[in-house]
C-alpha positions in Angstrom: 6.3 -8.3 -24.3 5.6 -4.7 -23.5 7.8 -3.0 -20.9 5.3 -0.9 -19.0 7.9 1.3 -17.3 9.5 2.3 -20.6 6.1 2.9 -22.2 5.1 5.1 -19.3 8.3 7.1 -19.6 7.7 7.5 -23.3 4.1 8.7 -22.7 5.3 11.2 -20.1 8.1 12.6 -22.2 5.7 13.0 -25.1 3.5 15.3 -23.1 6.3 17.9 -23.3 5.9 18.0 -27.1 2.1 18.4 -27.3 0.3 21.7 -27.3 -2.1 21.1 -24.4 -3.0 23.4 -21.5 -0.8 22.6 -18.5 -3.8 21.4 -16.5 -4.6 18.7 -19.1 -0.9 17.7 -19.1 -1.0 17.4 -15.3 -4.1 15.2 -15.5 -2.5 13.0 -18.1 0.7 12.7 -15.9 -1.4 11.7 -13.0 -3.4 9.2 -15.1 -0.2 7.6 -16.4 0.8 7.2 -12.8 4.5 6.7 -13.1 5.9 7.0 -9.6 9.5 7.1 -8.3 10.0 5.2 -5.1 11.3 2.1 -3.4 10.2 -1.5 -2.8 10.5 -2.4 0.9 10.3 -5.9 2.3 8.4 -6.4 5.5 9.1 -9.8 7.0 6.2 -11.8 8.3 7.1 -12.5 12.0 8.4 -16.1 12.6 8.4 -17.0 8.9 10.8 -16.7 6.0 8.1 -14.8 4.0 7.9 -11.1 3.2 5.3 -8.7 2.1 6.6 -6.2 -0.4 5.3 -2.7 -0.5 6.0 0.1 -3.0 6.3 3.5 -1.5 7.0 6.9 -2.8 7.9 8.0 0.7 10.6 5.6 2.2 11.6 8.5 4.4 8.5 7.8 6.5 9.4 4.1 7.2 9.9 4.7 10.9 6.3 5.9 11.2 4.7 2.8 9.5 2.5 1.3 12.2 0.5 -1.3 10.2 0.4 -2.9 6.7 -2.7 -3.1 4.4 -3.0 -5.7 1.7 -5.5 -5.7 -1.1 -8.3 -8.2 -1.1 -6.7 -9.8 -4.2 -3.3 -10.2 -2.5 -1.6 -13.6 -2.9 -1.2 -13.8 0.9 -4.7 -15.2 1.2 -4.2 -17.9 -1.5 -0.8 -19.1 -0.2 -1.0 -18.7 3.6 -4.6 -18.9 4.6 -3.8 -21.4 7.4 -1.8 -18.7 9.2 -4.8 -16.5 9.5 -6.8 -17.3 12.6 -9.9 -15.4 11.5 -9.8 -16.7 7.9 -13.7 -17.1 7.7 -14.1 -13.4 8.5 -11.4 -12.4 6.1 -12.8 -14.6 3.3 -16.3 -12.9 3.8 -14.6 -9.5 3.6 -12.6 -10.4 0.4 -15.8 -11.7 -1.2 -17.7 -8.5 -0.3 -14.9 -6.3 -1.7 -14.9 -8.3 -5.0 -18.5 -7.0 -5.6 -17.3 -3.4 -5.5 -16.0 -1.5 -8.5 -12.5 0.1 -8.3 -14.2 3.5 -8.2 -16.3 2.5 -5.2 -13.3 1.1 -3.4 -11.1 4.2 -3.9 -13.7 7.0 -3.6 -12.6 10.0 -1.6 -14.4 10.3 1.8 -15.8 6.7 1.8 -16.1 4.9 5.0 -12.9 2.9 5.7 -13.5 -0.8 6.0 -11.1 -3.7 6.6 -10.3 -6.7 8.7 -7.2 -7.5 10.7 -5.4 -10.7 9.8 -5.3 -12.3 13.2 -2.4 -14.7 13.9 0.2 -13.0 11.8 2.2 -9.8 12.2 4.7 -8.0 9.9 7.9 -6.6 11.2 8.8 -3.0 10.4 12.3 -3.3 9.1 13.4 0.1 10.5 12.0 -0.3 14.1 12.0 -4.1 14.3 8.5 -3.7 15.9 5.7 -6.2 15.1 2.8 -4.4 13.3 -0.6 -5.7 12.4 -1.6 -6.6 8.9 -5.1 -5.7 7.5 -7.0 -6.4 4.4 -8.8 -3.4 3.1 -10.6 -2.6 -0.1 -9.0 0.9 -0.5 -5.8 -0.9 -1.6 -5.9 -2.3 -5.1 -4.2 -5.5 -6.2 -3.3 -4.1 -9.6 -1.5 -1.0 -8.3 2.1 -1.3 -7.0 2.6 -4.5 -5.1 -1.0 -4.7 -3.8 0.2 -3.8 -0.3 1.0 -0.6 1.5 2.9 0.4 4.6 0.5 2.7 6.5 2.0 5.8 7.9 -1.0 7.6 9.6 1.0 10.6 10.7 1.8 11.4 7.1 -1.2 10.2 5.0 -4.9 11.2 5.4 -6.3 7.8 4.3 -4.0 5.9 6.6 -5.0 8.3 9.5 -8.7 7.8 8.9 -8.2 4.0 8.9 -6.0 4.2 12.0 -8.5 6.3 13.9 -11.4 3.9 12.9 -9.5 0.8 14.1 -7.7 2.5 17.0 -4.2 2.0 15.6 -1.2 4.0 16.7 -0.3 7.2 15.0 3.3 7.9 15.6 5.0 11.0 14.2 8.5 9.6 13.8 11.3 11.7 12.4 11.7 11.5 8.7 14.9 9.8 7.4 16.8 10.4 4.2 16.2 8.3 1.0 19.7 6.9 1.4 19.0 5.7 5.0 15.7 4.2 3.9 17.2 2.3 1.0 19.9 0.9 3.4 17.1 -0.6 5.6 15.2 -2.1 2.7 
């Protein structure tokens, strides 16, 4: 079995040895997509289940005001009975499946999504319940297929929060060490 992390590391280190213009090397590094970060567990309120998110910015954990899961996320397959508006969610997931990855992640596209009514996540830093949305701008094959949304520090999260009237809280940043203790 191929170990993707090791393969990505090898590709990245190989870029230092080729005679490409620096702009091309940067494009290749971005395309390879190796990111340093942390996996943080967000408990689903009143259950023993968690939604895992990968973030390159655990220092913004206190500012996470909602979660977003990809339409392909396992949450829909395993826990549909928890979702009070599952018909609306199912329609949205079906509609998202008709879009290409490029259409879903295009810069400046109108943000779409549906709140998963009946369930909430718990921000592990603040212990506050936060809503969970399904949105097509999150991809199931990238990271864990779920993100913590920090609208005060991310443009896409801010646009989504503004559209759905969600809180934008500019919480103080914490250190990586503090964030890792919480996760």
